[in-house]
N, C-alpha and C positions, 0 to 999 in steps of 0.2 A: 509688873511696873504699872505702876498708880496713875490712872489718870488726868490725875492734875497736877503731881507734882514728877515729872523722868528724870530719873539720872542717868548719868555720865556713864554710868559704871555701866549702866543691861543697853549699850548700842554697842557692837562688834566689826563695822564699819560705818565708818566716821566722815565725813566729805566737809574740809575748815578752807571758809574761804577768807581770805587775807587783803585787804585792801592798801591799796598804794600809801595814804593820809599812815596808814600805820608802819609799815618796812619802812618809810623813805621819811626823812625829815626834809619839810619843803622849804622850810628857810634856809638852810644851807644844800639842799638837793644829797644828801648821803646819807648809807645804808643806818639805820638803827639798829646797829651791831646787840647790844647786849638784849633790847627786844626780841629781837630774833632769838637770840639764845639761849631765853627761856621758853618763848611759844617751842623751840628743839625739844627743848627739856620735858617738856606736858608730853610732844608727842612721843618723845624716847619712853614716856612713861604708861601711854597705853601702849605704848605695841610690846614690850614687853610684860605685857594685863594679857595681851595674846590680838588685839583689835587689830585691825588694818585702816591704815588710814591714807584717804592723797589729801595733798592741800589743792586749793587754787587761788594761785596767787598773784595778783598786779603788781606791777613794779617797775614791765619794762621800760616803759614809755619813760619813762622820773627816774628810771636811771641812767637811762643812755641820755635825755637829752642834756644830762648835767656833765658827763664825758666829752657830748661837742657841741657845749655851751654853749645850748639854744636858750635865747631867750623868754625869760619869765611869758607867762599868759597864754593865749590859745596858737598851738599849731596848726598851721598848712597842714592836710592830708600826708605828703610825701614827705613832707618833718619828723608826722608822728612815727611812720615807717622806718625813718632814716636809722631813727632817737629807738626804735624798737627790735631792727639790726642790731644796734649794738649792745642796747638793755638789755636781752632775752640772755644773753653769753655771760653775761656780769649777775642777773638772776639769779643762771641755776651753777655760773661757781658758787653761789654764799649759801644758796640753800642743803647744798652736795655735799661742802666743806661742811654744814654746821649739821647738817645728819652723822658725819664721817666720823669727826667728835665719839660718838654715842653706841656708831659703830652700824649703824644704818646707813642703805646704798639709794641715793637718790635718783630717782628717775626724768627726765624731763619729759612734755608732750605739750607739746603745742594744737590748738584743734580751732577748727572756721567752724562757721555758723551750717555749713556744710557736713560737717563731720559728725554730729548731731541730729541732721533733718534727711534726708540722703542712707538708709535704708544697707545699702554697702560699702558705705561708709563709715555710718554708724555700727553695723557689725566688727569693721576693724580695728577702731577703735576700743570700740567694749570687749573684742580679744584680746588685744594687748597690751591692755593695761589690767584685765583680767589675771594675764601671766605676771604680768609687775606684783600683783599683791601676791598670786602664787608662790613668786619668789624671794618673795620678803619684804621688796624696797620700796621704796617713799614715792611713787606719782606724782612731781607738782607741777602741774596745768595750769594751762594759760592760753587765754586769744591768741592768737596769731597773726598779728598786729602787721607785722612786714607785709601780708599779704595781704590782710581782711582792708572792705574798704564800708562807705558807711553804708552801702547794701547790703552788703554779705558778711554784720556783721550781729554780736548778742548786743553788743554796745554798751554792756556795763558784765564785771565776771558774776552780782549777785544771780542774772538771771544763770551767766556757764555754770556757774555750783552749784543751782539747781538740778543743770541739763546731767550736768557729770553726777550727782545723785542718786537720777532716774534710770538713766541708762546703765549704771552695775549693780542698782539693788543696792541702794546704800540703806542702811536704818537711821540713822540722823546727818542732816546739814547745819556746820555752824557757822553763822555769820561772822565775823566778829564785824566790830563797825568804831566807828569817836563813838558811836551812844548807847549806853545801857539794855534800851530795848526799846519795844512801844510804846509810846506816851498817849494818853488819852487829849493828847494837846499840844502846841508847841516849847518843849520845853522853857527855849533859847527868851521864849517870849510872856508864860504864865509861869507863874512859879510855885501856881496850882498842882500844875497839872502832877497827874501818876501814873506811875510805872504800870501797865499791864500785866503779872505777871505770866499769864496763859491764854493763847487763843486757842477751843479746842475747834473754832470754824473760820474763815476769811469770807465776813458777810460784808456787805454796802456801810456801814459803820465800823470797820473795818477798815476798810480802803482810807475812806476820809480821816481818818487819824495820820493815812504817811504824811507828812513835811514833802518840804520842795529840795533837790538836790547839795548832795554835802558839801564837803570842802575841796581845795582850786583841785587833789590831785587825783580828787574820785571822782567817778564820771554815776556814780549808783544813787545813792538817797533812799528816805525809808520804802517812798512809792517803788522804788524797781526790788525792794526786801522784800515786798509784800506779793509780790509780782513774781520771785522768785518762794516766797509761800505756797503761794497754788500751784505754781506747779510743782513743788513739792511735795505737797500732801497729796492731791489729787493720786499722785504715782506712790501713793504709800509710807513716803516718807518722813520721817518727824523734823523739825526741825527749830531750832534754835538762835534768835539778835542777842549778843553778848559787846560790852563794851571791849575793846582789843590791848587799847593805848594802854592797858595796865600789865605789868609783866607775870610773868605765870597765866595768862587768860582763863585757859583750857582749864587749869588748875582751879582757878576760881568758878568753871561753873560747874566745877564736879563739888566744891567747894556748899555747891548752897547758894552766891553769888546772885546781886540782881540780875535778869535776865528775863527775853521774852520767849514763853515757848508755844508751840505751831504744833500744834496735834491734828494725826490723825488717822482714820479710823482702821484703813486699812495693814497693810504690812506689803514692803516692797516686791515679793513675792507672787501675791494672790491681785497686785494693780496691775502685776505684768501679765498672769495664767489672764484676766478678766479682760484686754489691751486686745492679745491676742488672741482669744477664741471670741470674742463678741466687734471688734471696730476692726478688724483688718476686712478686706476681699480676700478669698480664697483667688489664688491665678490660676490654681490648677487642684488634682489630686497624687497622689501617692501611696499605688497595692502592695499590701507587705498582704505575709504566708500569716499562717492559725502561729508560729513559733512567735513570730514578731507583735503579736499583740498581743501574746501573756504573757513577753517581757516588756511592752509597754505600758501594760496593767500594773505589772510588781516596782512600777516605776524608773525603769529603766529609758534608753534615748533608742532611738531608733536608728539599727545598723544599715548600713548598704544589704549586707548579705539576706535583709529578711526582708526587703523590697524587690516583689515580683515584676511592677510595670509603670511609667509614672506617665499623664497626661497634661494636658495644655500646657501654659510658655509663660514660662516663670522664669525669675532672678533670683540668684541670687538673697537669701531675706524676704525675699516673698511669703508670705502665709499658703500654706498647704493645707489640702484635707487627707487627711490618712484612713484611710478604708482596708477594709479587712476583707478578707476571698471572697464572704456575698456580697461584697460593695456597700454595706453598711460604714456608715463614719464611727472610725474608731475615737477619733480626733480629732488636730489640729493646731498648727505649729510651725517655726519660721524654716524652712529650707537653710541647708549651708551648701549650695549648688545649683547651678545656674539645669535647667531643661537636660540640654545638650551636654553638659558633664553628669548627668545624674545618670540619666539613659545610660552611659556605658559602666556606670558603678556598683548597674542591678547584676543582684546578686550575686557580688561579687566580697572576696574577703578586704578588712580596711585597710591591714599589712600590703594590698597590691596597690593601692587611692596611687601612689608614688609613681609606679612604674608605667597604669593605666591612661594617669592628666597628664604624666610628666613634668606635676607636680608634690608637694605635701602639703596634700586639704584637711580639714579634720575627717576623726574620726568616725564621727556624727553625718549618716544622712542630718538628721533633724535629733538638736543636742535635748535634753530631759529640760534642758530651762527653759527652752525657747519651745514649749511643748504642753497642749492642755490637752485632756484625754476629757475625752464625752464620759459629763453625769459625775464628773471632776467639781 
């Protein structure tokens, strides 16, 4: 992939963020169905090419307030939550129906801030969405506005999109906006403002270019998009801001239409491995036999059968050291079980997990995607 001119076709796992102002006609408060159908045409085209698509979609409150006939303007918290409760049903239905016309299955996933901040919930969300992708479904993700409050929310779906892209080790985050990218000055105030086609790194100068909040239905703005870019690129995810108001916006990006690319020097796997290997404090250790050491160095996951003992106090999702027969550190990773359950699984075949624990847990004690081998 060229560092200067990325192409949509180069990416395989893509998160697409759709704002309320694109999905809902602000004057009428109704769905822009022609636009949605055109976007889903694009999604289906990418899926047919073998890509995995995730959609972070705003619009629940905007659709719900219309159904409930709530007055225009700012809503009280309980009004927003009520509108979201109604709108989430409508939003899921329109996405499901639009995808079904292409033989695709839509799946609603509602997240709160804690789902991407708290380790156990993060792993649950990641596992669920990964299974949906494995089953070739298209996750339609939104913040759970019905229960989220000001103190426990993302605040906008730009940053939610970045968190989802990071959590799912996506290759690319697409922010569809009411502008076609980042300008060096506010384009509505300066006729000479120029589109910035490529941002190699988010600097203080880039942050100064960001303007204020966007449209009435949007909770975002260019500032939140720059924040999203910082989150995404730090995790090895490329990001692009492009105009979403036109029909077939993904096709427009693929054909070289105006947009702004935010580049990362890393990739999602190496960024995640770096995070696991250097940023997390180990809470315990898992001692393994020589056969497990050899398997780990061949790129395999750590299975309970290769574990000889565990130590420390850890919960599911915590970082742990993995030590070989002589006590040397073989690697470190995120453990799939609490210490108490891990102790019960020591030396056991994965097929016996459900019998031993009473529930069907993961086959791996530490999955290879959550594992860093010493010296890598």
